[in-house]
mmCIF file of the C-alpha atoms, coordinates in Angstrom:
data_MODEL
# 
_entry.id   MODEL 
# 
loop_
_atom_site.group_PDB 
_atom_site.id 
_atom_site.type_symbol 
_atom_site.label_atom_id 
_atom_site.label_alt_id 
_atom_site.label_comp_id 
_atom_site.label_asym_id 
_atom_site.label_entity_id 
_atom_site.label_seq_id 
_atom_site.pdbx_PDB_ins_code 
_atom_site.Cartn_x 
_atom_site.Cartn_y 
_atom_site.Cartn_z 
_atom_site.occupancy 
_atom_site.B_iso_or_equiv 
_atom_site.pdbx_formal_charge 
_atom_site.auth_seq_id 
_atom_site.auth_comp_id 
_atom_site.auth_asym_id 
_atom_site.auth_atom_id 
_atom_site.pdbx_PDB_model_num 
ATOM 1   C CA . MET A 1 1   ? 89.602  60.030  93.040  1.00 0.00 ? 1   MET A CA 1 
ATOM 2   C CA . THR A 1 2   ? 91.609  61.935  95.784  1.00 0.00 ? 2   THR A CA 1 
ATOM 3   C CA . ASP A 1 3   ? 94.225  64.363  94.893  1.00 0.00 ? 3   ASP A CA 1 
ATOM 4   C CA . GLN A 1 4   ? 97.127  63.776  96.966  1.00 0.00 ? 4   GLN A CA 1 
ATOM 5   C CA . MET A 1 5   ? 97.281  67.556  98.055  1.00 0.00 ? 5   MET A CA 1 
ATOM 6   C CA . GLY A 1 6   ? 93.576  68.158  98.328  1.00 0.00 ? 6   GLY A CA 1 
ATOM 7   C CA . ILE A 1 7   ? 90.416  66.251  99.540  1.00 0.00 ? 7   ILE A CA 1 
ATOM 8   C CA . THR A 1 8   ? 87.854  64.184  97.802  1.00 0.00 ? 8   THR A CA 1 
ATOM 9   C CA . PRO A 1 9   ? 85.766  66.081  95.104  1.00 0.00 ? 9   PRO A CA 1 
ATOM 10  C CA . ARG A 1 10  ? 81.977  65.428  95.156  1.00 0.00 ? 10  ARG A CA 1 
ATOM 11  C CA . ARG A 1 11  ? 80.732  64.676  91.728  1.00 0.00 ? 11  ARG A CA 1 
ATOM 12  C CA . VAL A 1 12  ? 77.960  67.015  90.315  1.00 0.00 ? 12  VAL A CA 1 
ATOM 13  C CA . LEU A 1 13  ? 75.683  66.535  87.330  1.00 0.00 ? 13  LEU A CA 1 
ATOM 14  C CA . GLN A 1 14  ? 77.050  68.183  84.151  1.00 0.00 ? 14  GLN A CA 1 
ATOM 15  C CA . GLY A 1 15  ? 75.111  71.190  82.915  1.00 0.00 ? 15  GLY A CA 1 
ATOM 16  C CA . SER A 1 16  ? 74.526  72.402  79.402  1.00 0.00 ? 16  SER A CA 1 
ATOM 17  C CA . ILE A 1 17  ? 77.513  73.755  77.593  1.00 0.00 ? 17  ILE A CA 1 
ATOM 18  C CA . ALA A 1 18  ? 77.790  77.488  76.651  1.00 0.00 ? 18  ALA A CA 1 
ATOM 19  C CA . LEU A 1 19  ? 80.433  79.828  75.290  1.00 0.00 ? 19  LEU A CA 1 
ATOM 20  C CA . GLY A 1 20  ? 81.770  82.627  76.919  1.00 0.00 ? 20  GLY A CA 1 
ATOM 21  C CA . GLY A 1 21  ? 81.059  86.182  75.364  1.00 0.00 ? 21  GLY A CA 1 
ATOM 22  C CA . LEU A 1 22  ? 84.414  87.778  76.673  1.00 0.00 ? 22  LEU A CA 1 
ATOM 23  C CA . THR A 1 23  ? 87.313  87.913  74.236  1.00 0.00 ? 23  THR A CA 1 
ATOM 24  C CA . ILE A 1 24  ? 90.578  86.654  75.777  1.00 0.00 ? 24  ILE A CA 1 
ATOM 25  C CA . ALA A 1 25  ? 93.238  89.329  75.719  1.00 0.00 ? 25  ALA A CA 1 
ATOM 26  C CA . ALA A 1 26  ? 96.811  89.244  74.930  1.00 0.00 ? 26  ALA A CA 1 
ATOM 27  C CA . PRO A 1 27  ? 98.487  86.785  77.595  1.00 0.00 ? 27  PRO A CA 1 
ATOM 28  C CA . LEU A 1 28  ? 99.587  88.483  80.886  1.00 0.00 ? 28  LEU A CA 1 
ATOM 29  C CA . ALA A 1 29  ? 102.430 87.077  82.865  1.00 0.00 ? 29  ALA A CA 1 
ATOM 30  C CA . PRO A 1 30  ? 101.695 83.589  83.809  1.00 0.00 ? 30  PRO A CA 1 
ATOM 31  C CA . ALA A 1 31  ? 100.855 82.819  87.409  1.00 0.00 ? 31  ALA A CA 1 
ATOM 32  C CA . LEU A 1 32  ? 102.542 79.400  86.947  1.00 0.00 ? 32  LEU A CA 1 
ATOM 33  C CA . GLY A 1 33  ? 105.063 78.525  84.155  1.00 0.00 ? 33  GLY A CA 1 
ATOM 34  C CA . ALA A 1 34  ? 106.267 75.188  82.493  1.00 0.00 ? 34  ALA A CA 1 
ATOM 35  C CA . GLU A 1 35  ? 109.498 75.598  83.919  1.00 0.00 ? 35  GLU A CA 1 
ATOM 36  C CA . GLU A 1 36  ? 107.946 75.382  87.608  1.00 0.00 ? 36  GLU A CA 1 
ATOM 37  C CA . ILE A 1 37  ? 105.666 72.454  86.567  1.00 0.00 ? 37  ILE A CA 1 
ATOM 38  C CA . LEU A 1 38  ? 108.621 70.298  85.061  1.00 0.00 ? 38  LEU A CA 1 
ATOM 39  C CA . LYS A 1 39  ? 110.727 71.190  88.261  1.00 0.00 ? 39  LYS A CA 1 
ATOM 40  C CA . TRP A 1 40  ? 108.339 69.798  90.728  1.00 0.00 ? 40  TRP A CA 1 
ATOM 41  C CA . GLY A 1 41  ? 107.183 66.966  88.412  1.00 0.00 ? 41  GLY A CA 1 
ATOM 42  C CA . PRO A 1 42  ? 103.980 64.745  89.302  1.00 0.00 ? 42  PRO A CA 1 
ATOM 43  C CA . GLY A 1 43  ? 101.687 65.793  92.071  1.00 0.00 ? 43  GLY A CA 1 
ATOM 44  C CA . LEU A 1 44  ? 101.747 69.636  91.089  1.00 0.00 ? 44  LEU A CA 1 
ATOM 45  C CA . THR A 1 45  ? 98.032  69.452  89.795  1.00 0.00 ? 45  THR A CA 1 
ATOM 46  C CA . THR A 1 46  ? 95.514  72.008  91.348  1.00 0.00 ? 46  THR A CA 1 
ATOM 47  C CA . PRO A 1 47  ? 94.069  70.402  94.462  1.00 0.00 ? 47  PRO A CA 1 
ATOM 48  C CA . SER A 1 48  ? 90.754  69.179  94.050  1.00 0.00 ? 48  SER A CA 1 
ATOM 49  C CA . THR A 1 49  ? 87.845  70.242  96.468  1.00 0.00 ? 49  THR A CA 1 
ATOM 50  C CA . VAL A 1 50  ? 84.021  69.346  96.899  1.00 0.00 ? 50  VAL A CA 1 
ATOM 51  C CA . ALA A 1 51  ? 81.655  71.016  94.477  1.00 0.00 ? 51  ALA A CA 1 
ATOM 52  C CA . GLY A 1 52  ? 79.643  72.181  97.513  1.00 0.00 ? 52  GLY A CA 1 
ATOM 53  C CA . PRO A 1 53  ? 75.995  72.486  97.948  1.00 0.00 ? 53  PRO A CA 1 
ATOM 54  C CA . PHE A 1 54  ? 75.350  75.588  95.764  1.00 0.00 ? 54  PHE A CA 1 
ATOM 55  C CA . TYR A 1 55  ? 76.143  74.283  92.240  1.00 0.00 ? 55  TYR A CA 1 
ATOM 56  C CA . PRO A 1 56  ? 73.403  75.742  90.082  1.00 0.00 ? 56  PRO A CA 1 
ATOM 57  C CA . LEU A 1 57  ? 72.123  72.674  88.728  1.00 0.00 ? 57  LEU A CA 1 
ATOM 58  C CA . LEU A 1 58  ? 68.429  73.801  88.349  1.00 0.00 ? 58  LEU A CA 1 
ATOM 59  C CA . SER A 1 59  ? 68.965  77.263  88.413  1.00 0.00 ? 59  SER A CA 1 
ATOM 60  C CA . LYS A 1 60  ? 71.492  78.177  85.851  1.00 0.00 ? 60  LYS A CA 1 
ATOM 61  C CA . PRO A 1 61  ? 70.526  81.725  84.659  1.00 0.00 ? 61  PRO A CA 1 
ATOM 62  C CA . VAL A 1 62  ? 69.680  82.043  81.048  1.00 0.00 ? 62  VAL A CA 1 
ATOM 63  C CA . ASP A 1 63  ? 72.680  84.464  80.517  1.00 0.00 ? 63  ASP A CA 1 
ATOM 64  C CA . ARG A 1 64  ? 75.710  82.132  81.037  1.00 0.00 ? 64  ARG A CA 1 
ATOM 65  C CA . ASP A 1 65  ? 78.415  84.115  79.260  1.00 0.00 ? 65  ASP A CA 1 
ATOM 66  C CA . ALA A 1 66  ? 81.787  85.086  80.645  1.00 0.00 ? 66  ALA A CA 1 
ATOM 67  C CA . ASP A 1 67  ? 80.568  88.383  82.192  1.00 0.00 ? 67  ASP A CA 1 
ATOM 68  C CA . LEU A 1 68  ? 79.148  87.750  85.371  1.00 0.00 ? 68  LEU A CA 1 
ATOM 69  C CA . THR A 1 69  ? 78.774  91.523  86.457  1.00 0.00 ? 69  THR A CA 1 
ATOM 70  C CA . VAL A 1 70  ? 75.619  92.259  84.025  1.00 0.00 ? 70  VAL A CA 1 
ATOM 71  C CA . ILE A 1 71  ? 72.827  90.213  82.819  1.00 0.00 ? 71  ILE A CA 1 
ATOM 72  C CA . SER A 1 72  ? 71.401  90.704  79.493  1.00 0.00 ? 72  SER A CA 1 
ATOM 73  C CA . GLY A 1 73  ? 68.328  92.992  79.093  1.00 0.00 ? 73  GLY A CA 1 
ATOM 74  C CA . ARG A 1 74  ? 69.126  94.877  82.385  1.00 0.00 ? 74  ARG A CA 1 
ATOM 75  C CA . LYS A 1 75  ? 70.898  98.145  82.591  1.00 0.00 ? 75  LYS A CA 1 
ATOM 76  C CA . ASP A 1 76  ? 72.224  97.989  86.319  1.00 0.00 ? 76  ASP A CA 1 
ATOM 77  C CA . ARG A 1 77  ? 75.583  96.289  87.008  1.00 0.00 ? 77  ARG A CA 1 
ATOM 78  C CA . ALA A 1 78  ? 76.243  93.699  89.979  1.00 0.00 ? 78  ALA A CA 1 
ATOM 79  C CA . LYS A 1 79  ? 77.111  95.165  93.369  1.00 0.00 ? 79  LYS A CA 1 
ATOM 80  C CA . GLY A 1 80  ? 80.864  94.617  94.573  1.00 0.00 ? 80  GLY A CA 1 
ATOM 81  C CA . PRO A 1 81  ? 84.319  95.262  93.285  1.00 0.00 ? 81  PRO A CA 1 
ATOM 82  C CA . VAL A 1 82  ? 84.859  94.130  89.764  1.00 0.00 ? 82  VAL A CA 1 
ATOM 83  C CA . VAL A 1 83  ? 87.584  91.249  89.330  1.00 0.00 ? 83  VAL A CA 1 
ATOM 84  C CA . HIS A 1 84  ? 88.887  90.000  86.029  1.00 0.00 ? 84  HIS A CA 1 
ATOM 85  C CA . VAL A 1 85  ? 89.620  86.337  86.653  1.00 0.00 ? 85  VAL A CA 1 
ATOM 86  C CA . MET A 1 86  ? 92.093  84.972  83.986  1.00 0.00 ? 86  MET A CA 1 
ATOM 87  C CA . GLY A 1 87  ? 94.506  82.429  83.677  1.00 0.00 ? 87  GLY A CA 1 
ATOM 88  C CA . ARG A 1 88  ? 95.371  79.220  81.876  1.00 0.00 ? 88  ARG A CA 1 
ATOM 89  C CA . VAL A 1 89  ? 94.823  75.584  81.918  1.00 0.00 ? 89  VAL A CA 1 
ATOM 90  C CA . LEU A 1 90  ? 97.867  73.324  81.837  1.00 0.00 ? 90  LEU A CA 1 
ATOM 91  C CA . ASN A 1 91  ? 98.713  69.926  82.019  1.00 0.00 ? 91  ASN A CA 1 
ATOM 92  C CA . LEU A 1 92  ? 101.454 68.295  84.152  1.00 0.00 ? 92  LEU A CA 1 
ATOM 93  C CA . LYS A 1 93  ? 104.130 68.608  81.408  1.00 0.00 ? 93  LYS A CA 1 
ATOM 94  C CA . GLY A 1 94  ? 103.289 72.405  81.374  1.00 0.00 ? 94  GLY A CA 1 
ATOM 95  C CA . ASP A 1 95  ? 101.582 72.375  78.127  1.00 0.00 ? 95  ASP A CA 1 
ATOM 96  C CA . PRO A 1 96  ? 98.462  74.487  77.425  1.00 0.00 ? 96  PRO A CA 1 
ATOM 97  C CA . VAL A 1 97  ? 95.340  72.557  76.847  1.00 0.00 ? 97  VAL A CA 1 
ATOM 98  C CA . LYS A 1 98  ? 92.596  74.132  74.563  1.00 0.00 ? 98  LYS A CA 1 
ATOM 99  C CA . GLY A 1 99  ? 89.045  73.159  74.352  1.00 0.00 ? 99  GLY A CA 1 
ATOM 100 C CA . VAL A 1 100 ? 88.395  72.588  78.093  1.00 0.00 ? 100 VAL A CA 1 
ATOM 101 C CA . GLN A 1 101 ? 85.222  73.784  79.286  1.00 0.00 ? 101 GLN A CA 1 
ATOM 102 C CA . VAL A 1 102 ? 85.595  75.959  82.322  1.00 0.00 ? 102 VAL A CA 1 
ATOM 103 C CA . GLU A 1 103 ? 82.500  76.540  84.587  1.00 0.00 ? 103 GLU A CA 1 
ATOM 104 C CA . ILE A 1 104 ? 82.483  79.167  87.689  1.00 0.00 ? 104 ILE A CA 1 
ATOM 105 C CA . TRP A 1 105 ? 79.977  79.744  90.230  1.00 0.00 ? 105 TRP A CA 1 
ATOM 106 C CA . GLN A 1 106 ? 80.171  81.831  93.320  1.00 0.00 ? 106 GLN A CA 1 
ATOM 107 C CA . ALA A 1 107 ? 78.264  83.931  95.987  1.00 0.00 ? 107 ALA A CA 1 
ATOM 108 C CA . ASN A 1 108 ? 77.444  87.650  95.508  1.00 0.00 ? 108 ASN A CA 1 
ATOM 109 C CA . ALA A 1 109 ? 79.238  90.391  97.276  1.00 0.00 ? 109 ALA A CA 1 
ATOM 110 C CA . ALA A 1 110 ? 77.249  89.991  100.206 1.00 0.00 ? 110 ALA A CA 1 
ATOM 111 C CA . GLY A 1 111 ? 78.083  86.318  100.330 1.00 0.00 ? 111 GLY A CA 1 
ATOM 112 C CA . ARG A 1 112 ? 74.738  84.860  99.066  1.00 0.00 ? 112 ARG A CA 1 
ATOM 113 C CA . TYR A 1 113 ? 74.308  82.456  96.188  1.00 0.00 ? 113 TYR A CA 1 
ATOM 114 C CA . ASP A 1 114 ? 71.381  82.625  94.070  1.00 0.00 ? 114 ASP A CA 1 
ATOM 115 C CA . HIS A 1 115 ? 70.416  78.944  95.211  1.00 0.00 ? 115 HIS A CA 1 
ATOM 116 C CA . PRO A 1 116 ? 67.316  77.753  96.709  1.00 0.00 ? 116 PRO A CA 1 
ATOM 117 C CA . VAL A 1 117 ? 68.898  75.839  99.580  1.00 0.00 ? 117 VAL A CA 1 
ATOM 118 C CA . ASP A 1 118 ? 71.268  78.749  100.576 1.00 0.00 ? 118 ASP A CA 1 
ATOM 119 C CA . PRO A 1 119 ? 70.343  79.844  104.205 1.00 0.00 ? 119 PRO A CA 1 
ATOM 120 C CA . ASN A 1 120 ? 72.257  82.945  104.347 1.00 0.00 ? 120 ASN A CA 1 
ATOM 121 C CA . PRO A 1 121 ? 69.862  85.811  105.005 1.00 0.00 ? 121 PRO A CA 1 
ATOM 122 C CA . ALA A 1 122 ? 72.091  88.521  103.103 1.00 0.00 ? 122 ALA A CA 1 
ATOM 123 C CA . PRO A 1 123 ? 70.269  89.779  100.209 1.00 0.00 ? 123 PRO A CA 1 
ATOM 124 C CA . LEU A 1 124 ? 70.239  88.281  96.653  1.00 0.00 ? 124 LEU A CA 1 
ATOM 125 C CA . ASP A 1 125 ? 71.629  90.903  93.663  1.00 0.00 ? 125 ASP A CA 1 
ATOM 126 C CA . PRO A 1 126 ? 69.182  90.518  90.853  1.00 0.00 ? 126 PRO A CA 1 
ATOM 127 C CA . ASN A 1 127 ? 71.880  91.987  88.547  1.00 0.00 ? 127 ASN A CA 1 
ATOM 128 C CA . PHE A 1 128 ? 74.386  89.177  89.439  1.00 0.00 ? 128 PHE A CA 1 
ATOM 129 C CA . GLN A 1 129 ? 75.008  86.322  87.117  1.00 0.00 ? 129 GLN A CA 1 
ATOM 130 C CA . GLY A 1 130 ? 76.498  83.955  89.590  1.00 0.00 ? 130 GLY A CA 1 
ATOM 131 C CA . TYR A 1 131 ? 77.605  81.612  86.979  1.00 0.00 ? 131 TYR A CA 1 
ATOM 132 C CA . GLY A 1 132 ? 79.618  81.543  83.873  1.00 0.00 ? 132 GLY A CA 1 
ATOM 133 C CA . VAL A 1 133 ? 81.117  79.292  81.407  1.00 0.00 ? 133 VAL A CA 1 
ATOM 134 C CA . VAL A 1 134 ? 84.053  79.496  78.715  1.00 0.00 ? 134 VAL A CA 1 
ATOM 135 C CA . VAL A 1 135 ? 86.007  77.259  76.609  1.00 0.00 ? 135 VAL A CA 1 
ATOM 136 C CA . THR A 1 136 ? 89.776  77.543  76.811  1.00 0.00 ? 136 THR A CA 1 
ATOM 137 C CA . ASP A 1 137 ? 91.508  78.894  73.448  1.00 0.00 ? 137 ASP A CA 1 
ATOM 138 C CA . ALA A 1 138 ? 94.578  77.351  71.622  1.00 0.00 ? 138 ALA A CA 1 
ATOM 139 C CA . GLU A 1 139 ? 96.967  78.748  74.351  1.00 0.00 ? 139 GLU A CA 1 
ATOM 140 C CA . GLY A 1 140 ? 94.625  77.235  77.231  1.00 0.00 ? 140 GLY A CA 1 
ATOM 141 C CA . ARG A 1 141 ? 93.474  80.641  78.305  1.00 0.00 ? 141 ARG A CA 1 
ATOM 142 C CA . TYR A 1 142 ? 90.262  81.586  80.035  1.00 0.00 ? 142 TYR A CA 1 
ATOM 143 C CA . ARG A 1 143 ? 89.096  84.798  81.242  1.00 0.00 ? 143 ARG A CA 1 
ATOM 144 C CA . PHE A 1 144 ? 85.736  85.930  83.188  1.00 0.00 ? 144 PHE A CA 1 
ATOM 145 C CA . LYS A 1 145 ? 84.561  89.417  84.388  1.00 0.00 ? 145 LYS A CA 1 
ATOM 146 C CA . THR A 1 146 ? 83.042  89.154  87.880  1.00 0.00 ? 146 THR A CA 1 
ATOM 147 C CA . ILE A 1 147 ? 82.810  90.594  91.354  1.00 0.00 ? 147 ILE A CA 1 
ATOM 148 C CA . LYS A 1 148 ? 84.779  89.672  94.426  1.00 0.00 ? 148 LYS A CA 1 
ATOM 149 C CA . PRO A 1 149 ? 82.460  87.313  96.400  1.00 0.00 ? 149 PRO A CA 1 
ATOM 150 C CA . GLY A 1 150 ? 81.756  87.911  100.164 1.00 0.00 ? 150 GLY A CA 1 
ATOM 151 C CA . GLY A 1 151 ? 82.760  85.492  102.677 1.00 0.00 ? 151 GLY A CA 1 
ATOM 152 C CA . TYR A 1 152 ? 79.781  83.939  104.839 1.00 0.00 ? 152 TYR A CA 1 
ATOM 153 C CA . PRO A 1 153 ? 79.164  81.918  107.857 1.00 0.00 ? 153 PRO A CA 1 
ATOM 154 C CA . LEU A 1 154 ? 78.473  78.279  108.095 1.00 0.00 ? 154 LEU A CA 1 
ATOM 155 C CA . THR A 1 155 ? 77.828  78.193  111.788 1.00 0.00 ? 155 THR A CA 1 
ATOM 156 C CA . GLN A 1 156 ? 78.524  80.454  114.842 1.00 0.00 ? 156 GLN A CA 1 
ATOM 157 C CA . SER A 1 157 ? 82.020  79.659  114.860 1.00 0.00 ? 157 SER A CA 1 
ATOM 158 C CA . SER A 1 158 ? 82.708  78.620  111.236 1.00 0.00 ? 158 SER A CA 1 
ATOM 159 C CA . TYR A 1 159 ? 83.219  80.702  108.058 1.00 0.00 ? 159 TYR A CA 1 
ATOM 160 C CA . ARG A 1 160 ? 83.654  80.473  104.400 1.00 0.00 ? 160 ARG A CA 1 
ATOM 161 C CA . ALA A 1 161 ? 86.364  82.929  102.923 1.00 0.00 ? 161 ALA A CA 1 
ATOM 162 C CA . PRO A 1 162 ? 85.868  84.580  99.570  1.00 0.00 ? 162 PRO A CA 1 
ATOM 163 C CA . HIS A 1 163 ? 86.236  81.980  96.941  1.00 0.00 ? 163 HIS A CA 1 
ATOM 164 C CA . ILE A 1 164 ? 85.095  81.037  93.416  1.00 0.00 ? 164 ILE A CA 1 
ATOM 165 C CA . HIS A 1 165 ? 84.282  77.337  92.491  1.00 0.00 ? 165 HIS A CA 1 
ATOM 166 C CA . PHE A 1 166 ? 85.702  75.858  89.143  1.00 0.00 ? 166 PHE A CA 1 
ATOM 167 C CA . GLU A 1 167 ? 84.817  73.016  87.225  1.00 0.00 ? 167 GLU A CA 1 
ATOM 168 C CA . LEU A 1 168 ? 86.798  71.973  84.182  1.00 0.00 ? 168 LEU A CA 1 
ATOM 169 C CA . THR A 1 169 ? 85.954  69.308  81.815  1.00 0.00 ? 169 THR A CA 1 
ATOM 170 C CA . GLY A 1 170 ? 88.534  68.271  78.929  1.00 0.00 ? 170 GLY A CA 1 
ATOM 171 C CA . ARG A 1 171 ? 88.797  65.375  76.977  1.00 0.00 ? 171 ARG A CA 1 
ATOM 172 C CA . MET A 1 172 ? 90.310  63.096  79.476  1.00 0.00 ? 172 MET A CA 1 
ATOM 173 C CA . ASP A 1 173 ? 89.914  64.844  82.862  1.00 0.00 ? 173 ASP A CA 1 
ATOM 174 C CA . ARG A 1 174 ? 86.941  66.483  85.137  1.00 0.00 ? 174 ARG A CA 1 
ATOM 175 C CA . HIS A 1 175 ? 88.482  68.628  87.570  1.00 0.00 ? 175 HIS A CA 1 
ATOM 176 C CA . ILE A 1 176 ? 86.431  70.551  90.683  1.00 0.00 ? 176 ILE A CA 1 
ATOM 177 C CA . THR A 1 177 ? 88.380  73.038  92.782  1.00 0.00 ? 177 THR A CA 1 
ATOM 178 C CA . GLN A 1 178 ? 88.096  76.402  94.512  1.00 0.00 ? 178 GLN A CA 1 
ATOM 179 C CA . MET A 1 179 ? 90.160  79.488  94.051  1.00 0.00 ? 179 MET A CA 1 
ATOM 180 C CA . TRP A 1 180 ? 90.888  81.600  97.203  1.00 0.00 ? 180 TRP A CA 1 
ATOM 181 C CA . PHE A 1 181 ? 92.058  85.476  97.393  1.00 0.00 ? 181 PHE A CA 1 
ATOM 182 C CA . PRO A 1 182 ? 95.332  86.247  98.998  1.00 0.00 ? 182 PRO A CA 1 
ATOM 183 C CA . GLY A 1 183 ? 95.526  88.069  102.415 1.00 0.00 ? 183 GLY A CA 1 
ATOM 184 C CA . GLU A 1 184 ? 91.851  87.359  103.370 1.00 0.00 ? 184 GLU A CA 1 
ATOM 185 C CA . LEU A 1 185 ? 91.416  87.280  107.262 1.00 0.00 ? 185 LEU A CA 1 
ATOM 186 C CA . LEU A 1 186 ? 88.653  84.606  106.884 1.00 0.00 ? 186 LEU A CA 1 
ATOM 187 C CA . ASN A 1 187 ? 91.056  82.150  105.006 1.00 0.00 ? 187 ASN A CA 1 
ATOM 188 C CA . SER A 1 188 ? 92.297  81.229  108.507 1.00 0.00 ? 188 SER A CA 1 
ATOM 189 C CA . GLN A 1 189 ? 88.877  80.043  109.374 1.00 0.00 ? 189 GLN A CA 1 
ATOM 190 C CA . ASP A 1 190 ? 87.637  78.217  106.118 1.00 0.00 ? 190 ASP A CA 1 
ATOM 191 C CA . GLN A 1 191 ? 88.046  74.706  106.888 1.00 0.00 ? 191 GLN A CA 1 
ATOM 192 C CA . LEU A 1 192 ? 88.484  73.804  103.122 1.00 0.00 ? 192 LEU A CA 1 
ATOM 193 C CA . PHE A 1 193 ? 91.411  75.909  103.153 1.00 0.00 ? 193 PHE A CA 1 
ATOM 194 C CA . THR A 1 194 ? 93.152  75.161  106.296 1.00 0.00 ? 194 THR A CA 1 
ATOM 195 C CA . VAL A 1 195 ? 92.713  71.583  105.676 1.00 0.00 ? 195 VAL A CA 1 
ATOM 196 C CA . LEU A 1 196 ? 95.254  71.957  102.740 1.00 0.00 ? 196 LEU A CA 1 
ATOM 197 C CA . SER A 1 197 ? 99.034  71.722  103.085 1.00 0.00 ? 197 SER A CA 1 
ATOM 198 C CA . PRO A 1 198 ? 100.863 75.123  102.706 1.00 0.00 ? 198 PRO A CA 1 
ATOM 199 C CA . ARG A 1 199 ? 102.196 74.197  99.375  1.00 0.00 ? 199 ARG A CA 1 
ATOM 200 C CA . ALA A 1 200 ? 98.506  73.141  98.416  1.00 0.00 ? 200 ALA A CA 1 
ATOM 201 C CA . GLN A 1 201 ? 97.159  76.487  99.643  1.00 0.00 ? 201 GLN A CA 1 
ATOM 202 C CA . GLN A 1 202 ? 99.553  78.454  97.516  1.00 0.00 ? 202 GLN A CA 1 
ATOM 203 C CA . LYS A 1 203 ? 98.272  76.601  94.491  1.00 0.00 ? 203 LYS A CA 1 
ATOM 204 C CA . VAL A 1 204 ? 94.630  77.349  95.119  1.00 0.00 ? 204 VAL A CA 1 
ATOM 205 C CA . THR A 1 205 ? 95.249  81.106  95.887  1.00 0.00 ? 205 THR A CA 1 
ATOM 206 C CA . CYS A 1 206 ? 95.169  83.474  92.924  1.00 0.00 ? 206 CYS A CA 1 
ATOM 207 C CA . LYS A 1 207 ? 97.676  86.406  92.625  1.00 0.00 ? 207 LYS A CA 1 
ATOM 208 C CA . LEU A 1 208 ? 96.202  90.016  92.526  1.00 0.00 ? 208 LEU A CA 1 
ATOM 209 C CA . GLU A 1 209 ? 97.331  92.618  90.075  1.00 0.00 ? 209 GLU A CA 1 
ATOM 210 C CA . ALA A 1 210 ? 96.415  96.280  88.966  1.00 0.00 ? 210 ALA A CA 1 
ATOM 211 C CA . PRO A 1 211 ? 94.120  96.566  85.948  1.00 0.00 ? 211 PRO A CA 1 
ATOM 212 C CA . THR A 1 212 ? 95.474  97.240  82.515  1.00 0.00 ? 212 THR A CA 1 
ATOM 213 C CA . GLY A 1 213 ? 94.315  98.920  79.238  1.00 0.00 ? 213 GLY A CA 1 
ATOM 214 C CA . SER A 1 214 ? 90.534  99.614  79.206  1.00 0.00 ? 214 SER A CA 1 
ATOM 215 C CA . MET A 1 215 ? 89.789  97.759  82.515  1.00 0.00 ? 215 MET A CA 1 
ATOM 216 C CA . GLU A 1 216 ? 87.965  99.644  85.314  1.00 0.00 ? 216 GLU A CA 1 
ATOM 217 C CA . PRO A 1 217 ? 90.329  101.592 87.289  1.00 0.00 ? 217 PRO A CA 1 
ATOM 218 C CA . GLU A 1 218 ? 89.153  100.237 90.493  1.00 0.00 ? 218 GLU A CA 1 
ATOM 219 C CA . SER A 1 219 ? 89.119  96.769  89.543  1.00 0.00 ? 219 SER A CA 1 
ATOM 220 C CA . GLN A 1 220 ? 91.615  94.026  90.103  1.00 0.00 ? 220 GLN A CA 1 
ATOM 221 C CA . ILE A 1 221 ? 93.208  91.202  88.049  1.00 0.00 ? 221 ILE A CA 1 
ATOM 222 C CA . ALA A 1 222 ? 93.228  87.847  89.619  1.00 0.00 ? 222 ALA A CA 1 
ATOM 223 C CA . LEU A 1 223 ? 95.674  85.535  87.935  1.00 0.00 ? 223 LEU A CA 1 
ATOM 224 C CA . TRP A 1 224 ? 95.103  81.863  88.410  1.00 0.00 ? 224 TRP A CA 1 
ATOM 225 C CA . ASP A 1 225 ? 96.603  78.954  86.430  1.00 0.00 ? 225 ASP A CA 1 
ATOM 226 C CA . ILE A 1 226 ? 95.079  75.532  86.807  1.00 0.00 ? 226 ILE A CA 1 
ATOM 227 C CA . VAL A 1 227 ? 96.943  72.286  86.334  1.00 0.00 ? 227 VAL A CA 1 
ATOM 228 C CA . ILE A 1 228 ? 94.896  69.199  85.317  1.00 0.00 ? 228 ILE A CA 1 
ATOM 229 C CA . PRO A 1 229 ? 96.598  65.785  84.841  1.00 0.00 ? 229 PRO A CA 1 
ATOM 230 C CA . ASN A 1 230 ? 96.136  65.442  81.204  1.00 0.00 ? 230 ASN A CA 1 
ATOM 231 C CA . GLY A 1 231 ? 93.464  67.650  79.405  1.00 0.00 ? 231 GLY A CA 1 
# 
């Protein structure tokens, strides 16, 4: 099905389910509230996008928890600035949806996917997990610790901006989308971003905030609520 604010998603085979290892902290200020959802009404679902060619169907790491910056058994951390990606999964009524499996996959800080068909000559990062999965809690919250992905070229004149792929699997919905970062120069060259309406672009762009509590002082929080039709 085509989302009226996005583009047609490409189906990908479902991977195995794993629970994330990060504890979800007390809720931060939501990026999108129920009042805003109710005000706009139907059509405010987070735009669907293609899964892309680098979904780790055959190459999911053994370590599949919510912390992508470290791999079990290795002492070194992934290269790149740390980003704590967190938010809620909501339905069109603005209600939190619990029990939704949230998968993410992304390029490393150099813009390279750990995938056999990625032609990017940038180096792989042996300490970057590249894929994670969690299940939303009773308040619909999810959380990942990762690094900010690098952009990368598609052709000599076409680039992908930094982004993170998401796939959500609930009891009624299966939703594939992507999250972009605000203020990125490559956003204006990313055809999957520029094809969206300004309203849809706002929906797929996270909000960045300073770290809190025991988070790394140089890290950032990326707040991003995801709206699916039902749950």
